[in-house]
N, CA, C, O and the ligand as a Tripos MOL2 file, in Angstrom:
@<TRIPOS>MOLECULE
protein
  249   247    63     0     0
PROTEIN
NO_CHARGES

@<TRIPOS>ATOM
      1 N         -98.5180  -32.9190   28.8030 N.3       1 MET1
      2 CA        -97.1870  -33.5580   28.2340 C.3       1 MET1
      3 C         -96.1800  -32.6760   28.5370 C.2       1 MET1
      4 O         -96.3530  -31.4620   28.4360 O.2       1 MET1
      5 N         -95.0200  -33.2220   28.9420 N.am      2 THR2
      6 CA        -93.8930  -32.3790   29.2650 C.3       2 THR2
      7 C         -92.7080  -32.9230   28.3380 C.2       2 THR2
      8 O         -92.3850  -34.1070   28.2380 O.2       2 THR2
      9 N         -92.1290  -31.8590   27.6890 N.am      3 THR3
     10 CA        -90.9540  -32.1540   27.0410 C.3       3 THR3
     11 C         -89.7710  -31.5470   27.6420 C.2       3 THR3
     12 O         -89.5950  -30.3290   27.6330 O.2       3 THR3
     13 N         -88.8300  -32.5110   28.2470 N.am      4 GLN4
     14 CA        -87.6940  -32.0860   28.9080 C.3       4 GLN4
     15 C         -86.6290  -32.1850   28.0380 C.2       4 GLN4
     16 O         -86.1860  -33.2810   27.6930 O.2       4 GLN4
     17 N         -86.0620  -30.8590   27.5540 N.am      5 GLU5
     18 CA        -84.9250  -30.8200   26.5260 C.3       5 GLU5
     19 C         -83.9580  -29.9610   27.5040 C.2       5 GLU5
     20 O         -82.9310  -29.6140   26.9210 O.2       5 GLU5
     21 N         -84.0280  -29.6010   28.6460 N.am      6 LEU6
     22 CA        -83.0940  -28.8440   29.3840 C.3       6 LEU6
     23 C         -81.8510  -29.8470   29.6650 C.2       6 LEU6
     24 O         -81.9930  -30.9790   30.1260 O.2       6 LEU6
     25 N         -80.5620  -29.2340   29.3040 N.am      7 PRO7
     26 CA        -79.3850  -29.8800   29.5270 C.3       7 PRO7
     27 C         -79.0570  -29.9420   30.8090 C.2       7 PRO7
     28 O         -79.1500  -28.9580   31.5440 O.2       7 PRO7
     29 N         -78.6300  -31.1300   31.2210 N.am      8 ILE8
     30 CA        -78.2200  -31.1840   32.6740 C.3       8 ILE8
     31 C         -76.7120  -30.8490   32.8120 C.2       8 ILE8
     32 O         -75.8100  -31.6250   32.4940 O.2       8 ILE8
     33 N         -76.5480  -29.6370   33.3100 N.am      9 THR9
     34 CA        -75.2550  -29.2040   33.3700 C.3       9 THR9
     35 C         -74.9470  -28.6440   34.8630 C.2       9 THR9
     36 O         -74.9670  -27.4290   35.0590 O.2       9 THR9
     37 N         -74.6820  -29.4880   35.8300 N.am     10 LEU10
     38 CA        -74.5870  -29.4340   37.0570 C.3      10 LEU10
     39 C         -73.0100  -29.3850   37.4740 C.2      10 LEU10
     40 O         -72.5480  -29.9810   38.4470 O.2      10 LEU10
     41 N         -72.3890  -28.7070   36.7220 N.am     11 GLY11
     42 CA        -70.9240  -28.6670   36.8290 C.3      11 GLY11
     43 C         -70.2220  -29.7280   36.4180 C.2      11 GLY11
     44 O         -69.0040  -29.7810   36.5900 O.2      11 GLY11
     45 N         -70.9510  -30.7520   35.7940 N.am     12 LEU12
     46 CA        -70.3820  -31.8560   35.2720 C.3      12 LEU12
     47 C         -70.6490  -31.9950   33.7880 C.2      12 LEU12
     48 O         -71.6010  -32.6780   33.4080 O.2      12 LEU12
     49 N         -69.7930  -31.3320   32.8710 N.am     13 PRO13
     50 CA        -70.1960  -31.1370   31.4970 C.3      13 PRO13
     51 C         -69.7950  -32.6940   30.9030 C.2      13 PRO13
     52 O         -68.6950  -33.2280   31.0480 O.2      13 PRO13
     53 N         -70.9150  -33.2490   30.2340 N.am     14 LEU14
     54 CA        -70.6540  -34.4350   29.5770 C.3      14 LEU14
     55 C         -69.9900  -34.4230   28.3660 C.2      14 LEU14
     56 O         -69.2830  -35.3560   27.9840 O.2      14 LEU14
     57 N         -70.2100  -33.2870   27.6720 N.am     15 ASP15
     58 CA        -69.3290  -33.3440   26.3930 C.3      15 ASP15
     59 C         -68.4490  -32.2170   26.5230 C.2      15 ASP15
     60 O         -68.8810  -31.0640   26.5430 O.2      15 ASP15
     61 N         -67.1040  -32.5350   26.6220 N.am     16 PRO16
     62 CA        -65.9350  -31.5460   26.7580 C.3      16 PRO16
     63 C         -66.0450  -30.7360   25.5140 C.2      16 PRO16
     64 O         -66.1560  -31.2950   24.4220 O.2      16 PRO16
     65 N         -66.0170  -29.2930   25.6490 N.am     17 PRO17
     66 CA        -65.9770  -28.4380   24.3920 C.3      17 PRO17
     67 C         -64.6960  -28.6910   23.5970 C.2      17 PRO17
     68 O         -63.6240  -28.7040   24.2020 O.2      17 PRO17
     69 N         -64.7390  -28.8730   22.4080 N.am     18 PRO18
     70 CA        -63.5600  -28.7510   21.4700 C.3      18 PRO18
     71 C         -62.8730  -27.4900   21.4670 C.2      18 PRO18
     72 O         -63.5130  -26.4400   21.5010 O.2      18 PRO18
     73 N         -61.3850  -27.5160   21.4210 N.am     19 PRO19
     74 CA        -60.7030  -26.2190   21.4290 C.3      19 PRO19
     75 C         -61.0710  -25.5220   20.0190 C.2      19 PRO19
     76 O         -61.2410  -26.2190   19.0190 O.2      19 PRO19
     77 N         -61.1650  -24.3590   19.9890 N.am     20 ALA20
     78 CA        -61.1900  -23.5400   18.7950 C.3      20 ALA20
     79 C         -60.1090  -23.7960   17.8470 C.2      20 ALA20
     80 O         -58.9540  -23.8440   18.2700 O.2      20 ALA20
     81 N         -60.4190  -24.0000   16.3520 N.am     21 HIS21
     82 CA        -59.3280  -24.1120   15.3620 C.3      21 HIS21
     83 C         -58.6280  -22.8840   15.5750 C.2      21 HIS21
     84 O         -59.2740  -21.8730   15.8490 O.2      21 HIS21
     85 N         -57.2010  -22.8490   15.4670 N.am     22 GLY22
     86 CA        -56.2810  -22.0420   15.2620 C.3      22 GLY22
     87 C         -56.2570  -21.1470   16.4800 C.2      22 GLY22
     88 O         -55.7800  -20.0210   16.3370 O.2      22 GLY22
     89 N         -56.6420  -21.4560   17.4690 N.am     23 CYS23
     90 CA        -56.4620  -20.7680   18.8920 C.3      23 CYS23
     91 C         -55.4640  -21.2880   19.7360 C.2      23 CYS23
     92 O         -55.6990  -22.2940   20.4060 O.2      23 CYS23
     93 N         -54.3260  -20.6910   19.7790 N.am     24 GLY24
     94 CA        -53.4520  -21.3940   20.7700 C.3      24 GLY24
     95 C         -53.8030  -21.4810   22.1550 C.2      24 GLY24
     96 O         -53.4060  -22.4630   22.7840 O.2      24 GLY24
     97 N         -54.5690  -20.4960   22.7930 N.am     25 VAL25
     98 CA        -54.8560  -20.5440   24.1250 C.3      25 VAL25
     99 C         -55.7980  -21.9260   24.2220 C.2      25 VAL25
    100 O         -55.6190  -22.7930   25.0770 O.2      25 VAL25
    101 N         -56.7380  -21.9680   23.2850 N.am     26 CYS26
    102 CA        -57.5400  -23.3600   23.4650 C.3      26 CYS26
    103 C         -56.7940  -24.4160   23.3550 C.2      26 CYS26
    104 O         -56.8920  -25.3250   24.1780 O.2      26 CYS26
    105 N         -55.9620  -24.4660   22.3610 N.am     27 GLY27
    106 CA        -55.1510  -25.5440   22.0810 C.3      27 GLY27
    107 C         -54.2160  -26.0350   23.2560 C.2      27 GLY27
    108 O         -54.0130  -27.2350   23.4400 O.2      27 GLY27
    109 N         -53.6270  -24.9900   24.0860 N.am     28 ALA28
    110 CA        -52.9330  -25.3100   25.2180 C.3      28 ALA28
    111 C         -53.8990  -25.8820   26.2240 C.2      28 ALA28
    112 O         -53.6470  -26.9040   26.8630 O.2      28 ALA28
    113 N         -54.9370  -25.2360   26.3340 N.am     29 LEU29
    114 CA        -55.9520  -25.6640   27.4670 C.3      29 LEU29
    115 C         -56.4190  -27.2070   27.2540 C.2      29 LEU29
    116 O         -56.6490  -28.0040   28.1630 O.2      29 LEU29
    117 N         -56.5150  -27.4690   25.7890 N.am     30 ALA30
    118 CA        -56.9030  -28.8180   25.5240 C.3      30 ALA30
    119 C         -55.8360  -29.9070   25.9360 C.2      30 ALA30
    120 O         -56.0950  -31.0340   26.3600 O.2      30 ALA30
    121 N         -54.7580  -29.4310   25.7590 N.am     31 ARG31
    122 CA        -53.6020  -30.2120   26.1330 C.3      31 ARG31
    123 C         -53.5000  -30.4540   27.6380 C.2      31 ARG31
    124 O         -53.4210  -31.5640   28.1640 O.2      31 ARG31
    125 N         -53.5110  -29.2450   28.2790 N.am     32 GLN32
    126 CA        -53.4910  -29.4310   29.7340 C.3      32 GLN32
    127 C         -54.7420  -30.3540   30.3070 C.2      32 GLN32
    128 O         -54.6280  -31.1210   31.2620 O.2      32 GLN32
    129 N         -55.9490  -30.1420   29.5550 N.am     33 ARG33
    130 CA        -57.0480  -31.0440   29.9310 C.3      33 ARG33
    131 C         -56.8090  -32.4480   29.8360 C.2      33 ARG33
    132 O         -57.0770  -33.2060   30.7680 O.2      33 ARG33
    133 N         -56.3250  -32.8250   28.7750 N.am     34 ALA34
    134 CA        -55.7330  -34.1480   28.4910 C.3      34 ALA34
    135 C         -54.8130  -34.6250   29.4640 C.2      34 ALA34
    136 O         -54.9160  -35.7540   29.9450 O.2      34 ALA34
    137 N         -53.8310  -33.7440   29.8100 N.am     35 GLU35
    138 CA        -52.8030  -34.2390   30.6890 C.3      35 GLU35
    139 C         -53.4310  -34.2790   32.2760 C.2      35 GLU35
    140 O         -52.9980  -35.1200   33.0630 O.2      35 GLU35
    141 N         -54.3070  -33.4730   32.6150 N.am     36 TYR36
    142 CA        -55.0290  -33.6040   33.9870 C.3      36 TYR36
    143 C         -55.8410  -34.8310   33.9470 C.2      36 TYR36
    144 O         -55.8100  -35.5470   34.9480 O.2      36 TYR36
    145 N         -56.5690  -35.1860   32.9350 N.am     37 ALA37
    146 CA        -57.4410  -36.4270   32.8140 C.3      37 ALA37
    147 C         -56.5040  -37.6590   32.9630 C.2      37 ALA37
    148 O         -56.7420  -38.6510   33.6520 O.2      37 ALA37
    149 N         -55.4420  -37.4400   32.2340 N.am     38 ALA38
    150 CA        -54.6380  -38.7570   32.3210 C.3      38 ALA38
    151 C         -53.8960  -38.9870   33.5590 C.2      38 ALA38
    152 O         -53.4100  -40.0970   33.7740 O.2      38 ALA38
    153 N         -53.7520  -37.8620   34.5290 N.am     39 ALA39
    154 CA        -53.1880  -37.9480   35.7610 C.3      39 ALA39
    155 C         -54.2890  -38.2270   36.7730 C.2      39 ALA39
    156 O         -54.0030  -38.2500   37.9700 O.2      39 ALA39
    157 N         -55.5400  -38.4410   36.3510 N.am     40 GLY40
    158 CA        -56.4950  -38.6750   37.3850 C.3      40 GLY40
    159 C         -57.0980  -37.4840   38.1420 C.2      40 GLY40
    160 O         -57.5620  -37.5280   39.2810 O.2      40 GLY40
    161 N         -57.0260  -36.4370   37.3560 N.am     41 ASN41
    162 CA        -57.4530  -35.1980   38.1020 C.3      41 ASN41
    163 C         -58.4910  -34.5540   37.3520 C.2      41 ASN41
    164 O         -58.3100  -33.5190   36.7110 O.2      41 ASN41
    165 N         -59.7750  -35.2790   37.4490 N.am     42 PRO42
    166 CA        -60.8080  -34.6430   36.5120 C.3      42 PRO42
    167 C         -61.4050  -33.2840   36.9310 C.2      42 PRO42
    168 O         -61.9520  -32.5750   36.0860 O.2      42 PRO42
    169 N         -61.3110  -32.9190   38.1880 N.am     43 SER43
    170 CA        -61.7850  -31.4660   38.3650 C.3      43 SER43
    171 C         -60.8610  -30.5290   37.8130 C.2      43 SER43
    172 O         -61.3080  -29.4360   37.4660 O.2      43 SER43
    173 N         -59.5960  -30.7860   37.6700 N.am     44 ARG44
    174 CA        -58.7700  -29.6900   36.9970 C.3      44 ARG44
    175 C         -59.0260  -29.9930   35.5210 C.2      44 ARG44
    176 O         -59.0200  -28.9500   34.8680 O.2      44 ARG44
    177 N         -59.2230  -30.9530   34.8750 N.am     45 ALA45
    178 CA        -59.6220  -31.1620   33.5400 C.3      45 ALA45
    179 C         -61.1070  -30.2790   33.3380 C.2      45 ALA45
    180 O         -61.2700  -29.5580   32.3530 O.2      45 ALA45
    181 N         -61.9310  -30.4060   34.1780 N.am     46 THR46
    182 CA        -63.1590  -29.7190   33.8750 C.3      46 THR46
    183 C         -62.9630  -28.1840   33.9840 C.2      46 THR46
    184 O         -63.6970  -27.3870   33.3980 O.2      46 THR46
    185 N         -61.9580  -27.8370   34.7480 N.am     47 ASP47
    186 CA        -61.6000  -26.2960   34.8760 C.3      47 ASP47
    187 C         -61.1920  -25.8090   33.3100 C.2      47 ASP47
    188 O         -61.6020  -24.7570   32.8210 O.2      47 ASP47
    189 N         -60.3180  -26.7580   32.6220 N.am     48 CYS48
    190 CA        -59.8920  -26.2810   31.4470 C.3      48 CYS48
    191 C         -60.9290  -26.3480   30.4460 C.2      48 CYS48
    192 O         -60.8700  -25.5830   29.4830 O.2      48 CYS48
    193 N         -62.0550  -27.3380   30.5860 N.am     49 SER49
    194 CA        -63.1180  -27.2950   29.8140 C.3      49 SER49
    195 C         -63.9360  -25.9670   29.7600 C.2      49 SER49
    196 O         -64.3420  -25.3690   28.7640 O.2      49 SER49
    197 N         -64.0820  -25.6460   31.1240 N.am     50 VAL50
    198 CA        -64.7830  -24.3040   31.3350 C.3      50 VAL50
    199 C         -64.1580  -23.2550   30.6540 C.2      50 VAL50
    200 O         -64.8390  -22.4560   30.0120 O.2      50 VAL50
    201 N         -62.7060  -23.1450   30.7300 N.am     51 GLU51
    202 CA        -62.0260  -22.2290   30.2420 C.3      51 GLU51
    203 C         -61.9850  -22.0240   28.5610 C.2      51 GLU51
    204 O         -61.8360  -20.9520   27.9740 O.2      51 GLU51
    205 N         -62.1420  -23.2290   28.0180 N.am     52 ILE52
    206 CA        -62.1710  -23.3950   26.6450 C.3      52 ILE52
    207 C         -63.4960  -22.9070   26.2400 C.2      52 ILE52
    208 O         -63.5470  -22.2580   25.1960 O.2      52 ILE52
    209 N         -64.5780  -23.1170   26.9030 N.am     53 ARG53
    210 CA        -66.0340  -22.7920   26.6170 C.3      53 ARG53
    211 C         -65.9180  -21.3220   26.8420 C.2      53 ARG53
    212 O         -66.4850  -20.6110   26.0130 O.2      53 ARG53
    213 N         -65.4130  -20.8660   27.6160 N.am     54 ASN54
    214 CA        -65.6560  -19.2910   27.8740 C.3      54 ASN54
    215 C         -64.5210  -18.4870   27.2440 C.2      54 ASN54
    216 O         -64.3880  -17.3090   27.5750 O.2      54 ASN54
    217 N         -63.6790  -19.0560   26.3420 N.am     55 HIS55
    218 CA        -62.5700  -18.3800   25.7360 C.3      55 HIS55
    219 C         -63.2060  -17.5570   24.7320 C.2      55 HIS55
    220 O         -63.6730  -18.2380   23.8180 O.2      55 HIS55
    221 N         -63.4060  -16.0890   24.5870 N.am     56 PRO56
    222 CA        -64.0960  -15.5520   23.6270 C.3      56 PRO56
    223 C         -63.1950  -15.5330   22.0990 C.2      56 PRO56
    224 O         -61.9700  -15.4870   21.9900 O.2      56 PRO56
    225 N         -63.9910  -15.5740   21.2330 N.am     57 HIS57
    226 CA        -63.3930  -15.6320   20.0020 C.3      57 HIS57
    227 C         -64.5560  -14.5850   19.0680 C.2      57 HIS57
    228 O         -65.7460  -14.8550   18.9050 O.2      57 HIS57
    229 N         -63.9530  -13.5590   18.6230 N.am     58 ASP58
    230 CA        -64.8040  -12.7440   17.8500 C.3      58 ASP58
    231 C         -64.7140  -12.9320   16.4320 C.2      58 ASP58
    232 O         -65.5030  -12.3850   15.6620 O.2      58 ASP58
    233 N         -63.7790  -13.6910   16.0530 N.am     59 GLY59
    234 CA        -63.6090  -13.7800   14.6140 C.3      59 GLY59
    235 C         -62.4990  -12.7110   13.9490 C.2      59 GLY59
    236 O         -62.0050  -12.6950   12.8210 O.2      59 GLY59
    237 N         -62.3280  -11.9330   14.9630 N.am     60 SER60
    238 CA        -61.1500  -10.7600   14.4860 C.3      60 SER60
    239 C         -59.8680  -11.0410   15.2210 C.2      60 SER60
    240 O         -58.9760  -10.1950   15.2660 O.2      60 SER60
    241 N         -59.7700  -12.1480   15.7640 N.am     61 ALA61
    242 CA        -58.4400  -12.5690   16.3610 C.3      61 ALA61
    243 C         -57.2070  -12.4560   15.3160 C.2      61 ALA61
    244 O         -57.3950  -12.8080   14.1520 O.2      61 ALA61
    245 N         -56.0550  -12.0060   15.6940 N.am     62 SER62
    246 CA        -54.9830  -11.9530   14.7100 C.3      62 SER62
    247 C         -53.9710  -13.0710   15.5110 C.2      62 SER62
    248 O         -52.8780  -13.3690   15.0290 O.2      62 SER62
    249 ZN        -59.6900  -19.7710   22.2670 Zn       63 ZN63
@<TRIPOS>BOND
     1     1     2 1
     2     2     3 1
     3     3     4 2
     4     3     5 am
     5     5     6 1
     6     6     7 1
     7     7     8 2
     8     7     9 am
     9     9    10 1
    10    10    11 1
    11    11    12 2
    12    11    13 am
    13    13    14 1
    14    14    15 1
    15    15    16 2
    16    15    17 am
    17    17    18 1
    18    18    19 1
    19    19    20 2
    20    19    21 am
    21    21    22 1
    22    22    23 1
    23    23    24 2
    24    23    25 am
    25    25    26 1
    26    26    27 1
    27    27    28 2
    28    27    29 am
    29    29    30 1
    30    30    31 1
    31    31    32 2
    32    31    33 am
    33    33    34 1
    34    34    35 1
    35    35    36 2
    36    35    37 am
    37    37    38 1
    38    38    39 1
    39    39    40 2
    40    39    41 am
    41    41    42 1
    42    42    43 1
    43    43    44 2
    44    43    45 am
    45    45    46 1
    46    46    47 1
    47    47    48 2
    48    47    49 am
    49    49    50 1
    50    50    51 1
    51    51    52 2
    52    51    53 am
    53    53    54 1
    54    54    55 1
    55    55    56 2
    56    55    57 am
    57    57    58 1
    58    58    59 1
    59    59    60 2
    60    59    61 am
    61    61    62 1
    62    62    63 1
    63    63    64 2
    64    63    65 am
    65    65    66 1
    66    66    67 1
    67    67    68 2
    68    67    69 am
    69    69    70 1
    70    70    71 1
    71    71    72 2
    72    71    73 am
    73    73    74 1
    74    74    75 1
    75    75    76 2
    76    75    77 am
    77    77    78 1
    78    78    79 1
    79    79    80 2
    80    79    81 am
    81    81    82 1
    82    82    83 1
    83    83    84 2
    84    83    85 am
    85    85    86 1
    86    86    87 1
    87    87    88 2
    88    87    89 am
    89    89    90 1
    90    90    91 1
    91    91    92 2
    92    91    93 am
    93    93    94 1
    94    94    95 1
    95    95    96 2
    96    95    97 am
    97    97    98 1
    98    98    99 1
    99    99   100 2
   100    99   101 am
   101   101   102 1
   102   102   103 1
   103   103   104 2
   104   103   105 am
   105   105   106 1
   106   106   107 1
   107   107   108 2
   108   107   109 am
   109   109   110 1
   110   110   111 1
   111   111   112 2
   112   111   113 am
   113   113   114 1
   114   114   115 1
   115   115   116 2
   116   115   117 am
   117   117   118 1
   118   118   119 1
   119   119   120 2
   120   119   121 am
   121   121   122 1
   122   122   123 1
   123   123   124 2
   124   123   125 am
   125   125   126 1
   126   126   127 1
   127   127   128 2
   128   127   129 am
   129   129   130 1
   130   130   131 1
   131   131   132 2
   132   131   133 am
   133   133   134 1
   134   134   135 1
   135   135   136 2
   136   135   137 am
   137   137   138 1
   138   138   139 1
   139   139   140 2
   140   139   141 am
   141   141   142 1
   142   142   143 1
   143   143   144 2
   144   143   145 am
   145   145   146 1
   146   146   147 1
   147   147   148 2
   148   147   149 am
   149   149   150 1
   150   150   151 1
   151   151   152 2
   152   151   153 am
   153   153   154 1
   154   154   155 1
   155   155   156 2
   156   155   157 am
   157   157   158 1
   158   158   159 1
   159   159   160 2
   160   159   161 am
   161   161   162 1
   162   162   163 1
   163   163   164 2
   164   163   165 am
   165   165   166 1
   166   166   167 1
   167   167   168 2
   168   167   169 am
   169   169   170 1
   170   170   171 1
   171   171   172 2
   172   171   173 am
   173   173   174 1
   174   174   175 1
   175   175   176 2
   176   175   177 am
   177   177   178 1
   178   178   179 1
   179   179   180 2
   180   179   181 am
   181   181   182 1
   182   182   183 1
   183   183   184 2
   184   183   185 am
   185   185   186 1
   186   186   187 1
   187   187   188 2
   188   187   189 am
   189   189   190 1
   190   190   191 1
   191   191   192 2
   192   191   193 am
   193   193   194 1
   194   194   195 1
   195   195   196 2
   196   195   197 am
   197   197   198 1
   198   198   199 1
   199   199   200 2
   200   199   201 am
   201   201   202 1
   202   202   203 1
   203   203   204 2
   204   203   205 am
   205   205   206 1
   206   206   207 1
   207   207   208 2
   208   207   209 am
   209   209   210 1
   210   210   211 1
   211   211   212 2
   212   211   213 am
   213   213   214 1
   214   214   215 1
   215   215   216 2
   216   215   217 am
   217   217   218 1
   218   218   219 1
   219   219   220 2
   220   219   221 am
   221   221   222 1
   222   222   223 1
   223   223   224 2
   224   223   225 am
   225   225   226 1
   226   226   227 1
   227   227   228 2
   228   227   229 am
   229   229   230 1
   230   230   231 1
   231   231   232 2
   232   231   233 am
   233   233   234 1
   234   234   235 1
   235   235   236 2
   236   235   237 am
   237   237   238 1
   238   238   239 1
   239   239   240 2
   240   239   241 am
   241   241   242 1
   242   242   243 1
   243   243   244 2
   244   243   245 am
   245   245   246 1
   246   246   247 1
   247   247   248 2
@<TRIPOS>SUBSTRUCTURE
     1 MET1         2 RESIDUE 1 A MET
     2 THR2         6 RESIDUE 1 A THR
     3 THR3        10 RESIDUE 1 A THR
     4 GLN4        14 RESIDUE 1 A GLN
     5 GLU5        18 RESIDUE 1 A GLU
     6 LEU6        22 RESIDUE 1 A LEU
     7 PRO7        26 RESIDUE 1 A PRO
     8 ILE8        30 RESIDUE 1 A ILE
     9 THR9        34 RESIDUE 1 A THR
    10 LEU10       38 RESIDUE 1 A LEU
    11 GLY11       42 RESIDUE 1 A GLY
    12 LEU12       46 RESIDUE 1 A LEU
    13 PRO13       50 RESIDUE 1 A PRO
    14 LEU14       54 RESIDUE 1 A LEU
    15 ASP15       58 RESIDUE 1 A ASP
    16 PRO16       62 RESIDUE 1 A PRO
    17 PRO17       66 RESIDUE 1 A PRO
    18 PRO18       70 RESIDUE 1 A PRO
    19 PRO19       74 RESIDUE 1 A PRO
    20 ALA20       78 RESIDUE 1 A ALA
    21 HIS21       82 RESIDUE 1 A HIS
    22 GLY22       86 RESIDUE 1 A GLY
    23 CYS23       90 RESIDUE 1 A CYS
    24 GLY24       94 RESIDUE 1 A GLY
    25 VAL25       98 RESIDUE 1 A VAL
    26 CYS26      102 RESIDUE 1 A CYS
    27 GLY27      106 RESIDUE 1 A GLY
    28 ALA28      110 RESIDUE 1 A ALA
    29 LEU29      114 RESIDUE 1 A LEU
    30 ALA30      118 RESIDUE 1 A ALA
    31 ARG31      122 RESIDUE 1 A ARG
    32 GLN32      126 RESIDUE 1 A GLN
    33 ARG33      130 RESIDUE 1 A ARG
    34 ALA34      134 RESIDUE 1 A ALA
    35 GLU35      138 RESIDUE 1 A GLU
    36 TYR36      142 RESIDUE 1 A TYR
    37 ALA37      146 RESIDUE 1 A ALA
    38 ALA38      150 RESIDUE 1 A ALA
    39 ALA39      154 RESIDUE 1 A ALA
    40 GLY40      158 RESIDUE 1 A GLY
    41 ASN41      162 RESIDUE 1 A ASN
    42 PRO42      166 RESIDUE 1 A PRO
    43 SER43      170 RESIDUE 1 A SER
    44 ARG44      174 RESIDUE 1 A ARG
    45 ALA45      178 RESIDUE 1 A ALA
    46 THR46      182 RESIDUE 1 A THR
    47 ASP47      186 RESIDUE 1 A ASP
    48 CYS48      190 RESIDUE 1 A CYS
    49 SER49      194 RESIDUE 1 A SER
    50 VAL50      198 RESIDUE 1 A VAL
    51 GLU51      202 RESIDUE 1 A GLU
    52 ILE52      206 RESIDUE 1 A ILE
    53 ARG53      210 RESIDUE 1 A ARG
    54 ASN54      214 RESIDUE 1 A ASN
    55 HIS55      218 RESIDUE 1 A HIS
    56 PRO56      222 RESIDUE 1 A PRO
    57 HIS57      226 RESIDUE 1 A HIS
    58 ASP58      230 RESIDUE 1 A ASP
    59 GLY59      234 RESIDUE 1 A GLY
    60 SER60      238 RESIDUE 1 A SER
    61 ALA61      242 RESIDUE 1 A ALA
    62 SER62      246 RESIDUE 1 A SER
    63 ZN63       249 GROUP 0 **** ****
């Protein structure tokens, strides 16, 4: 029996990460992502998603 629970992430994230609450950088990236998506530029929108996902938050941001 095989249980395949590995997420399929081959550069095509199915669930765009939500921007962190209170983070101006993530908020700006989310806006850019929406603009790129609306402009028919999904690869740029994905770039924004990657940046949001990788944006560090240690909880001590001021
Ligand atoms: Zn952030």
